[in-house]
N, C-alpha and C positions, 0 to 999 in steps of 0.2 A: 504494500500500500504506500502510495506516495503521500507525503505530508510536508508542510512548510513550517519551520519554527524559526524564531529569532533568538540569537544568542549574542552575548557581548563579543566584540571583536577579539579580545584577548583569549576568550574561551575558544572561539573559532580557530584562531591561529594555533593554540595549543593542541586542539583536536586534529588539525591538519598535520602537525608534526608527529603526533602520536600514531595516527593512521599510517603515515609514511614509514615511521620507524618499525611498526608492526607488520607492514606489508599488506595492509587490508584497505578496503575502500572506506571512504568517509561514512557511507550508509551503514556498512557493517560495524564500524566503530560506534556510531550513535545507537544502532540497534542493540548492540552488546551492552552499552552503558545503560540504556533504559531498562533492559532485561535484568541486569544486575541490581539496579536501583529498586525495581519492583520486588525481586526475589529477597533482597535484604530486609524489606519492610513487610513482607507477607508472612505473618506468623504461622499460618497453616502450612505453607510450603517449607518453612524452616523446621517446624515440628516433624513433618514427613521425612525430611532429609536426616534429621537426628534419629528418628525411629529406624530408618533404613540402616543407618550406620551402626546403631546399637544392636540391630538384629543380626549383624555379622560378627559381633563380638561376644565373648563370654563375659557377661556383666555380673555373674554370681560372685559372692564373696567367699573367701576361704573360711571354713567353719572355725578355725582357730582364731582368725581375726574377729569374727562375730562374737566369740566367747570373750576375748580380751576387751572388745568394745563394750560389751554388756557389763563386765566387771568394772570398767573405768567409769561408766555412767552411774552404775548403782541403781537401786530400786527407787522408783518415783511414785508418788501418789497423784492421782488425777482428781 
């Protein structure tokens, strides 16, 4: 989809340099930047990424660590 946006001259020049340095088109640079901006602010997407990463890891705690932790905390009344 084509769109027109206005950006400050300094931002435009920096973007031009970055696109050239990365060897990508200006459109690809702006598209990537907007996608990353959205992803960083989308809590549901972040949660899904974290859940996916955790699903690949063994997140269980060693029983000895659990016992030591329980001893360190001690009994609590609610």
